[in-house]
C-alpha positions as CSV (number, residue, x, y, z in Angstrom):
1,M,28.4,113.9,1.8
2,D,26.5,113.1,5.0
3,T,29.0,113.5,7.8
4,N,26.5,112.1,10.3
5,H,26.3,108.8,8.5
6,P,28.0,106.0,10.5
7,S,30.5,105.2,7.7
8,Q,31.7,108.8,7.9
9,K,31.5,109.2,11.7
10,Y,33.6,106.1,12.4
11,G,35.9,106.4,9.4
12,N,34.7,103.1,8.0
13,K,35.6,102.6,4.3
14,M,34.6,98.9,4.0
15,R,31.8,98.1,1.6
16,L,29.3,95.3,1.2
17,V,28.3,94.4,-2.4
18,L,25.3,92.2,-3.4
19,F,25.7,90.6,-6.9
20,Q,22.3,90.5,-8.6
21,P,20.2,89.7,-5.5
22,D,17.2,87.4,-6.0
23,I,15.1,88.0,-2.9
24,P,13.8,91.4,-1.9
25,Q,13.7,90.5,1.8
26,N,17.4,89.8,1.7
27,L,18.0,93.2,0.2
28,G,16.0,94.8,3.0
29,S,18.1,92.9,5.5
30,A,21.3,94.0,3.8
31,I,20.2,97.6,3.9
32,R,19.5,97.3,7.6
33,L,22.8,95.5,8.2
34,S,24.8,98.2,6.4
35,A,23.0,101.0,8.1
36,C,23.6,99.5,11.6
37,L,27.2,98.7,11.0
38,G,28.1,101.9,9.1
39,V,29.1,100.1,5.9
40,E,28.1,101.3,2.5
41,L,26.1,98.9,0.4
42,D,26.4,98.4,-3.4
43,I,23.8,96.5,-5.5
44,I,24.9,95.1,-8.8
45,E,21.9,94.7,-11.1
46,P,19.9,93.2,-12.6
47,C,18.0,92.0,-9.5
48,G,15.6,89.1,-9.5
49,F,12.7,91.4,-8.5
50,P,11.7,95.0,-9.4
51,L,14.1,97.4,-7.8
52,S,12.1,100.5,-7.4
53,D,12.5,103.1,-4.7
54,K,9.1,101.9,-3.3
55,A,10.3,98.3,-3.1
56,V,13.6,99.3,-1.5
57,K,11.8,101.4,1.1
58,R,9.3,98.6,1.9
59,T,12.0,95.9,2.4
60,A,14.4,98.2,4.3
61,M,11.8,99.2,7.0
62,D,12.9,102.4,8.6
63,Y,16.6,101.9,7.9
64,G,16.6,103.0,4.3
65,D,17.4,106.7,5.1
66,A,20.3,105.7,7.3
67,A,21.9,103.4,4.7
68,R,24.1,104.6,1.9
69,V,23.2,102.5,-1.1
70,T,24.8,102.7,-4.6
71,R,23.2,100.9,-7.5
72,H,25.3,99.6,-10.5
73,D,23.4,98.7,-13.7
74,S,25.7,95.8,-14.4
75,W,28.9,94.0,-13.4
76,A,30.8,96.0,-16.1
77,K,29.6,99.3,-14.6
78,F,30.5,98.2,-11.1
79,T,34.1,97.3,-12.2
80,A,34.4,100.6,-14.0
81,W,33.2,102.4,-10.9
82,R,35.7,100.5,-8.7
83,D,38.6,101.3,-11.1
84,Q,37.8,105.0,-10.8
85,T,36.9,105.4,-7.2
86,S,38.2,102.6,-5.1
87,Q,41.8,102.1,-6.3
88,G,43.8,100.1,-3.9
89,S,40.8,98.4,-2.4
90,R,40.4,94.6,-2.7
91,V,37.3,92.8,-3.9
92,I,36.8,89.8,-1.5
93,L,34.4,87.3,-2.9
94,F,32.5,85.0,-0.5
95,T,31.9,81.7,-2.2
96,T,31.5,78.0,-1.6
97,K,34.1,77.5,-4.3
98,S,37.1,78.4,-2.2
99,A,39.7,76.7,-0.1
100,Q,40.5,79.7,2.2
101,P,38.3,80.2,5.3
102,Y,37.3,83.8,6.0
103,C,38.4,83.6,9.6
104,D,42.0,82.9,8.5
105,F,42.1,86.0,6.2
106,A,43.6,89.4,7.0
107,F,41.0,92.1,6.2
108,T,41.9,95.7,5.6
109,L,39.8,98.9,6.2
110,D,38.9,99.4,2.6
111,D,38.0,95.9,1.5
112,I,34.9,95.4,-0.7
113,L,33.0,92.3,0.5
114,L,31.2,90.7,-2.4
115,M,28.3,88.3,-1.9
116,G,26.9,86.2,-4.8
117,R,23.3,85.6,-5.9
118,E,21.2,83.4,-3.6
119,S,20.3,81.1,-6.5
120,A,23.6,80.8,-8.4
121,G,26.5,82.6,-6.8
122,V,28.6,84.5,-9.4
123,P,29.8,83.7,-12.9
124,D,33.4,82.8,-13.6
125,E,34.4,86.3,-14.7
126,V,33.5,87.6,-11.2
127,H,35.6,84.8,-9.6
128,A,38.5,85.8,-11.9
129,Y,38.1,89.5,-11.0
130,A,38.1,89.0,-7.2
131,D,41.4,89.6,-5.4
132,A,40.6,86.9,-2.9
133,R,37.9,84.1,-2.6
134,L,36.8,83.0,0.9
135,F,34.4,80.5,2.3
136,I,32.5,80.2,5.6
137,P,33.2,76.8,7.2
138,M,30.0,74.7,7.6
139,Q,29.1,71.3,8.9
140,P,29.6,68.5,6.3
141,G,26.7,67.9,4.0
142,M,25.4,71.5,4.3
143,R,25.1,73.5,1.1
144,S,25.0,77.1,2.0
145,I,24.2,79.8,4.6
146,N,21.6,82.6,3.8
147,V,23.5,85.3,1.9
148,I,22.7,88.0,4.5
149,N,23.6,85.8,7.4
150,S,26.9,85.2,5.6
151,A,27.3,88.9,5.0
152,A,26.8,89.6,8.7
153,M,29.4,86.9,9.7
154,A,31.9,88.3,7.1
155,L,31.4,91.9,8.1
156,G,31.6,91.0,11.8
157,E,35.0,89.4,11.3
158,A,36.3,92.1,9.0
159,L,35.2,94.9,11.3
160,R,36.6,93.2,14.3
161,Q,39.9,92.8,12.7
162,T,40.1,96.4,11.4
163,Q,38.5,97.9,14.6
164,G,35.7,99.2,12.4
165,F,32.8,98.8,14.8
166,A,31.2,101.8,16.4
167,K,32.8,102.5,19.8
168,A,29.5,102.9,21.7
169,N,25.8,102.9,21.2
170,A,25.1,106.6,22.1
171,D,21.4,106.2,21.2
172,T,20.6,103.4,23.7
């Protein structure tokens, strides 16, 4: 275990999960976001693009080595992993099909924040599995916010509530 990784240094147990991402640039942004905020990233496959080590490195820029990324071959493998390793944590699904705004939700330190596919969200079985379903309020007539912008908003609120942000930028 890398004790210099931000998630270990700051005691952050929160995780960001991308369900079958469609767009490689969004994965690169998610890797960068998770590295900068010290939150582990899980990718549930299959992805809508080849997910090779080369592709991940290219889209993650120079943040790939700082991020902790776990790949799951399928939704079933992710749920089995969660049942074995993350007992007590909650899966919080961000979806347009919810009545509860994320800013009115009480996050905990070990929540797993799940974002759906850019093109289709998540299937009903994923909705049913989630412990909570939240939405980000938008102006009337708007369909959705980019998945990584949504993830940044969600993580920002969750880390603010749980005091999970780094205390200082020692490198700047």
